[in-house]
PALONU-898504 format. One line per 4 residues: number of its first residue (from 1); their letters; for each residue x, y, z of C-alpha. Coordinates in steps of 0.5 Angstrom, whole numbers, plus 500, padded with zeros to 3 digits. Layout:
# residues N
NUM	a	X,Y,Z; ... $
END
This chain:
# residues 359
1	xxxx	697,712,474; 699,719,472; 698,721,465; 703,726,461 $
5	xxxx	699,731,457; 704,732,451; 699,735,446; 693,739,445 $
9	xxxx	688,741,439; 682,745,439; 677,748,434; 671,752,436 $
13	xxxx	668,759,435; 673,762,439; 679,760,434; 681,754,430 $
17	xxxx	687,752,434; 688,751,441; 693,757,443; 688,762,440 $
21	xxxx	682,759,443; 684,758,450; 687,765,450; 680,768,448 $
25	xxxx	677,763,453; 681,767,458; 679,774,456; 672,772,456 $
29	xxxx	670,773,449; 664,770,446; 661,770,439; 654,767,439 $
33	xxxx	650,768,433; 642,766,431; 641,759,430; 635,756,425 $
37	xxxx	630,755,431; 625,760,432; 621,761,439; 616,765,441 $
41	xxxx	618,772,444; 613,776,448; 617,782,450; 616,789,448 $
45	xxxx	615,787,440; 611,780,441; 613,775,435; 618,770,434 $
49	xxxx	626,770,435; 632,766,433; 635,761,439; 642,764,440 $
53	xxxx	648,759,440; 655,758,438; 656,755,431; 662,754,427 $
57	xxxx	660,759,422; 665,759,416; 667,752,417; 662,747,419 $
61	xxxx	657,750,414; 653,745,410; 656,739,414; 651,735,418 $
65	xxxx	652,728,421; 658,724,420; 661,728,415; 661,734,420 $
69	xxxx	664,730,426; 669,727,422; 671,735,419; 671,737,426 $
73	xxxx	675,731,429; 680,732,423; 681,739,424; 682,738,432 $
77	xxxx	687,733,430; 691,737,425; 692,742,430; 694,737,435 $
81	xxxx	700,735,430; 702,742,429; 702,743,437; 705,737,439 $
85	xxxx	711,736,434; 709,729,433; 709,729,425; 703,725,422 $
89	xxxx	708,721,418; 712,718,424; 709,711,423; 713,708,429 $
93	xxxx	710,713,434; 703,713,431; 703,705,431; 703,705,438 $
97	xxxx	698,710,439; 690,709,440; 685,713,438; 679,714,443 $
101	xxxx	673,718,440; 668,722,445; 661,723,443; 654,724,446 $
105	xxxx	649,719,446; 642,720,442; 639,726,445; 632,725,441 $
109	xxxx	629,718,438; 630,721,431; 638,721,433; 639,714,435 $
113	xxxx	640,712,428; 646,717,426; 649,716,433; 650,708,431 $
117	xxxx	653,711,425; 658,715,428; 660,709,433; 661,705,427 $
121	xxxx	664,709,422; 667,715,425; 674,712,427; 675,709,421 $
125	xxxx	673,715,417; 678,720,421; 684,715,421; 683,715,413 $
129	xxxx	682,723,413; 688,724,417; 692,718,415; 695,717,421 $
133	xxxx	697,709,422; 693,707,428; 691,700,428; 683,698,428 $
137	xxxx	684,695,434; 686,701,437; 680,705,436; 675,706,441 $
141	xxxx	668,710,441; 666,713,448; 658,715,447; 658,718,454 $
145	xxxx	657,725,453; 660,731,457; 664,726,462; 666,722,456 $
149	xxxx	673,725,455; 675,724,463; 672,717,462; 677,716,456 $
153	xxxx	683,718,460; 681,713,466; 681,708,460; 687,710,457 $
157	xxxx	691,710,464; 689,703,465; 691,701,458; 698,705,458 $
161	xxxx	699,702,465; 698,695,462; 703,696,456; 697,696,451 $
165	xxxx	699,703,448; 705,708,449; 700,714,448; 693,715,447 $
169	xxxx	690,721,442; 683,723,446; 678,727,442; 672,730,444 $
173	xxxx	667,732,439; 660,735,439; 655,739,435; 648,741,439 $
177	xxxx	647,747,433; 646,743,427; 640,738,428; 634,742,428 $
181	xxxx	630,736,430; 634,736,437; 634,743,438; 626,743,437 $
185	xxxx	626,737,442; 631,741,447; 626,747,447; 620,743,448 $
189	xxxx	624,740,454; 625,748,456; 633,746,456; 635,752,451 $
193	xxxx	636,759,454; 631,764,450; 628,770,452; 622,767,455 $
197	xxxx	627,762,459; 633,765,461; 636,759,465; 637,754,460 $
201	xxxx	644,753,456; 646,756,449; 648,750,444; 655,750,442 $
205	xxxx	659,746,437; 667,744,438; 672,739,438; 678,738,442 $
209	xxxx	684,733,442; 689,731,448; 695,727,447; 696,723,453 $
213	xxxx	702,718,455; 706,715,460; 711,720,463; 717,716,462 $
217	xxxx	716,714,455; 714,722,454; 721,724,457; 725,719,453 $
221	xxxx	723,721,446; 724,728,449; 716,731,448; 714,737,452 $
225	xxxx	710,735,458; 705,741,459; 701,737,465; 700,731,469 $
229	xxxx	693,728,470; 692,724,476; 686,722,481; 681,721,475 $
233	xxxx	674,719,478; 668,716,474; 661,714,476; 655,712,472 $
237	xxxx	658,710,465; 658,702,463; 665,702,464; 665,705,471 $
241	xxxx	659,701,474; 652,704,475; 651,709,480; 648,707,487 $
245	xxxx	640,707,486; 637,713,489; 643,717,490; 642,724,487 $
249	xxxx	646,727,482; 649,732,487; 652,726,491; 655,723,486 $
253	xxxx	658,729,484; 661,730,491; 663,723,491; 667,723,485 $
257	xxxx	670,730,487; 672,728,494; 675,722,491; 680,727,487 $
261	xxxx	681,732,492; 683,726,497; 690,726,493; 690,734,492 $
265	xxxx	694,739,496; 691,745,495; 687,747,488; 688,753,485 $
269	xxxx	683,753,479; 677,749,478; 674,748,471; 667,745,471 $
273	xxxx	661,744,467; 656,749,469; 652,751,462; 646,756,465 $
277	xxxx	641,750,467; 639,751,474; 639,744,475; 647,744,474 $
281	xxxx	648,750,478; 644,747,484; 648,741,484; 655,744,484 $
285	xxxx	652,749,489; 650,744,494; 657,740,493; 661,746,494 $
289	xxxx	657,747,501; 660,740,503; 667,741,499; 669,748,501 $
293	xxxx	669,745,509; 676,743,507; 682,747,506; 684,744,499 $
297	xxxx	678,748,495; 677,754,500; 681,759,495; 680,756,488 $
301	xxxx	678,760,482; 672,757,478; 672,757,470; 666,755,466 $
305	xxxx	668,755,459; 660,754,457; 660,762,458; 664,763,452 $
309	xxxx	662,757,448; 656,754,450; 654,747,452; 659,743,447 $
313	xxxx	657,736,450; 662,731,449; 668,736,447; 667,740,454 $
317	xxxx	671,735,458; 677,736,453; 676,744,452; 677,744,460 $
321	xxxx	683,740,460; 686,744,454; 684,751,458; 687,748,464 $
325	xxxx	693,746,461; 695,752,457; 694,756,464; 700,752,466 $
329	xxxx	704,754,460; 702,761,460; 703,761,468; 697,764,469 $
333	xxxx	694,758,473; 693,760,481; 697,754,483; 700,747,482 $
337	xxxx	693,743,482; 687,744,478; 680,741,479; 676,739,472 $
341	xxxx	669,736,473; 664,734,468; 657,732,468; 653,728,463 $
345	xxxx	645,729,462; 645,721,464; 647,723,471; 654,720,470 $
349	xxxx	660,724,473; 667,725,473; 673,729,475; 680,729,475 $
353	xxxx	686,733,477; 691,736,473; 698,738,476; 703,742,474 $
357	xxx	709,738,471; 716,737,474; 721,741,471 $
END
């Protein structure tokens, strides 16, 4: 079923609210800064130099683990409450709302314990801090990395269609900048962008929230509908089923995007998950050679939020959805349909279509 987007929230290095953050994304702004990890450099002055990333200086300083993630989610939800106009003390609305939190799986063995802690305690802690009256049985965590937000939207569509909830608050949160052990592991696998390895990614840190609900319910309560989500396709997550054995990631991406584009007329913009890594660029390039054959995607502009924010992991899908939605609101979208796609480190892929709302 079609989902109506009625609220957005975001906290990132480009701004602590979704309006300024998306405006800065459109301008191509970036605010990288040095991280704690230093690597060898053999340039004009051999020695060591810090890895550059996109940490939330001034907000996340001193926070790690569960406390850090709860802080970022709380800030994103606070922004969404203001943006949507759905008051946090509106008990009737929030009691019929579910909370889907999107995080990444452990990126290193030493991160497995903290990840389990996030899965168990993050949702209750967020509900307590935000004081939203969301029921315990309406809270769920999606530990699927970059595809988690689109996977959560697909689950939300089923739950809302079945009458389980009236709306779902989806929040993606991740930090690749705060754990030195994870940074070291990523550097050892040659995944980080450094002077010696320019085709890696820059670690990011962000949280973004999207409120989705049944379009009829949204119109009945007079909500501002800013986009509709349709044609969601997810492959490779436990809920979506394992991908076909031996199927290369680029073909899984082609399959997901083709399924989404089958319901599209003409896509004007694409928001995707390229992060500077050569493997992802090759996957998208290979997929594009096939997808460009039809007229639906022939003239679409491409947007890569990681250029400005670094790789934001599980928050990346929500950031793309927020940026695409704001392009409808501010009327700089190229057409009435926008493709959003994500790809996780596990090989899972997801895509969806954002459609300009009906008047």
